[in-house]
C-alpha positions as CSV (number, residue, x, y, z in Angstrom):
1,M,8.9,-0.7,30.9
2,E,12.1,-1.7,29.2
3,I,10.6,-5.1,28.4
4,E,7.7,-3.4,26.5
5,A,10.2,-1.2,24.7
6,I,12.3,-4.2,23.6
7,N,9.1,-6.1,22.5
8,L,8.0,-3.0,20.5
9,E,11.5,-2.7,18.9
10,E,11.4,-6.4,18.0
11,Q,7.9,-6.1,16.6
12,V,8.9,-3.0,14.5
13,A,12.0,-4.8,13.3
14,D,9.8,-7.8,12.4
15,M,7.4,-5.6,10.6
16,K,10.3,-4.0,8.6
17,V,11.5,-7.4,7.5
18,K,8.0,-8.4,6.4
19,L,7.6,-5.0,4.6
20,D,10.9,-5.6,2.8
21,K,9.8,-9.0,1.8
22,L,6.5,-7.8,0.5
23,S,8.1,-5.0,-1.5
24,K,10.5,-7.5,-3.1
25,E,7.6,-9.8,-3.9
26,S,5.6,-7.0,-5.4
27,T,8.6,-5.9,-7.5
28,K,8.9,-9.4,-8.8
29,M,5.2,-9.5,-9.6
30,V,5.4,-6.2,-11.4
31,A,8.3,-7.4,-13.5
32,Q,6.5,-10.7,-14.2
33,T,3.3,-8.9,-15.3
34,K,5.4,-6.6,-17.5
35,R,6.9,-9.6,-19.2
36,K,3.4,-11.2,-19.6
37,N,2.0,-8.0,-21.0
38,E,4.9,-7.8,-23.5
39,Q,4.2,-11.3,-24.6
40,I,0.5,-10.6,-25.0
41,A,1.3,-7.4,-26.9
42,K,3.6,-9.4,-29.3
43,L,0.9,-12.0,-29.9
44,V,-1.8,-9.4,-30.4
45,K,0.5,-7.6,-32.9
46,K,1.0,-10.8,-34.8
47,L,-2.7,-11.5,-35.0
48,E,-3.5,-7.9,-36.0
49,N,-0.8,-8.0,-38.7
50,K,-2.2,-11.2,-40.1
51,S,-5.8,-9.8,-40.1
52,F,-4.7,-6.4,-41.5
53,K,-2.7,-8.1,-44.2
54,A,-5.7,-10.1,-45.2
55,S,-8.0,-7.0,-45.1
56,N,-5.6,-4.5,-46.6
57,K,-4.8,-6.4,-49.8
58,G,-6.5,-3.5,-51.7
59,L,-4.6,-0.7,-49.8
60,G,-1.2,0.7,-50.8
61,A,2.0,0.1,-48.8
62,E,1.9,3.6,-47.3
63,D,-1.7,3.2,-46.0
64,S,-0.9,-0.2,-44.4
65,D,2.2,1.3,-42.7
66,K,0.1,4.1,-41.2
67,V,-2.4,1.6,-39.9
68,S,0.3,-0.6,-38.3
69,N,2.0,2.5,-36.7
70,H,-1.3,3.6,-35.3
71,N,-1.8,0.1,-33.8
72,V,1.7,0.2,-32.2
73,K,1.0,3.5,-30.5
74,F,-2.4,2.3,-29.3
75,D,-0.8,-0.9,-27.8
76,N,2.0,1.1,-26.1
77,E,-0.6,3.5,-24.5
78,R,-2.8,0.6,-23.4
79,N,0.2,-1.3,-21.9
80,A,1.4,1.9,-20.1
81,K,-2.1,2.3,-18.6
82,K,-2.2,-1.3,-17.4
83,D,1.3,-1.0,-15.8
84,R,0.2,2.2,-14.0
85,S,-2.9,0.6,-12.7
86,L,-1.1,-2.6,-11.5
87,C,1.6,-0.5,-9.7
88,S,-1.1,1.6,-8.0
89,K,-2.9,-1.6,-6.9
90,Y,0.4,-3.0,-5.4
91,V,1.1,0.3,-3.7
92,E,-2.5,0.3,-2.3
93,Q,-2.1,-3.2,-1.1
94,I,1.2,-2.4,0.7
95,Q,-0.4,0.7,2.3
96,N,-3.3,-1.5,3.5
97,L,-0.8,-4.1,5.0
98,I,1.1,-1.3,6.8
99,A,-2.1,0.2,8.1
100,N,-3.4,-3.2,9.3
101,A,0.0,-3.9,11.0
102,V,-0.1,-0.6,12.8
103,K,-3.7,-1.1,13.9
104,A,-2.8,-4.6,15.2
105,Q,0.2,-3.1,17.0
106,L,-1.9,-0.4,18.6
107,G,-4.7,-2.8,19.6
108,G,-7.0,-2.2,16.7
109,R,-8.0,1.3,17.7
110,S,-9.4,3.6,15.0
111,H,-7.5,6.7,13.8
112,K,-9.7,9.1,15.7
113,T,-8.8,7.6,19.1
114,H,-5.2,8.3,18.5
115,L,-5.8,12.0,19.4
116,Y,-5.4,11.3,23.1
117,T,-3.0,8.8,24.6
118,K,-2.6,8.1,28.2
119,P,0.7,9.1,29.8
120,Y,1.1,5.6,31.3
121,T,1.2,2.0,30.0
122,K,-1.8,-0.4,29.4
123,R,-0.5,-2.5,32.4
124,I,-1.1,0.4,34.8
125,D,-4.4,1.1,33.3
126,A,-5.5,-2.5,33.8
127,L,-4.6,-2.5,37.5
128,C,-7.5,-3.0,39.9
129,M,-7.8,-0.6,42.8
130,P,-8.6,-1.8,46.3
131,H,-12.2,-1.8,47.4
132,G,-13.2,1.7,48.7
133,Y,-10.3,3.5,47.0
134,Q,-11.0,7.2,46.3
135,P,-8.8,8.9,43.8
136,P,-7.3,12.2,45.0
137,K,-9.2,15.3,44.1
138,F,-7.0,17.7,42.1
139,Q,-7.9,21.3,41.5
140,Q,-8.0,21.9,37.7
141,F,-5.9,24.8,36.5
142,D,-8.2,27.6,35.1
143,G,-5.4,29.5,33.3
144,K,-5.2,32.2,36.0
145,G,-2.6,32.5,38.8
146,N,0.3,30.1,39.5
147,P,-0.1,26.7,37.8
148,K,2.0,25.1,40.5
């Protein structure tokens, strides 16, 4: 019984280490994608400014400022949406990894089967009874009288 507890503790500790490693990696990936998004946004702004300058030769200075301010706001909103969707994807991936690790730890049983757990270990459940063994007949408590 103690050996199983030690193994479970070791496995849980191992899972924690892996989870920490995954969270660090995902943080690095989020930071990296933010940097890439910022670089892309800068390049897009440069391209848009060049194209707007070419198309806005007939507009006044105030009109071109309004157009460029509108584009900056649009880019910021678009980048924020991308960041939120990437973060939610990473969180979802981490949750799936945790769920798979827990399922593997519990022998791949589905969530519905966790409602009942046997009061003894799998080793005892796997024992073979001798030929002709009859389990004792216990009287089930009906809620009346003395339960002992």
